[in-house]
Residue, then its C-alpha position, 0 to 999 in steps of 0.5 A: m641332358k640333365d637339368e642339374p647345375v654343374l658345380v664349379t669344383t666338378a666342371p671341366m677346364s675350358p677348351r681355351d685354357e686346356r689348349r693354352g696348357r697344351e701349347r705351353r707344355y709343347l713350347i717348354t719341351m721344344a725349348v729344352r730340345v733347343l738347349a740339348f741341341v746347343a749342348a750337343i754342339v758345344f760339347a764335342t766329346g763325352w757322355i754329355r754330348v751323347i745325352a744331349v743328342i739323344l734328348a734332341v732326337v727324342l724330345p720332338w716326339v715327346a712334345v707332340v705326344m704330350a701336346n696331343a694328350g687330352p686333359k686328365k679325366p677327373e674321377r666321377t665322385q660326388p662332391s661333399l655338399y653342405a648338408g646342414e640344418r635347414r631353416r624354416e622359411l617365412e610364410 
């Protein structure tokens, strides 16, 4: 293990925040599914009903895939650190 400090800009998201984001994406997707299901019931005929039924069927799969997807991997680049002039220390 390296003894180098981790910079805040390169540190990964905390597991708690990462899980909360995945849960939020899942809940939003499932809320859209409920709206699509209601729209499929309200619109008895027409292309709106067809689209709503397709969304109501496909969105649970999409929600699970999105919720199980891990966080995006950040690019492994070195951050640009301030490399200004060093001052002399007192003796």
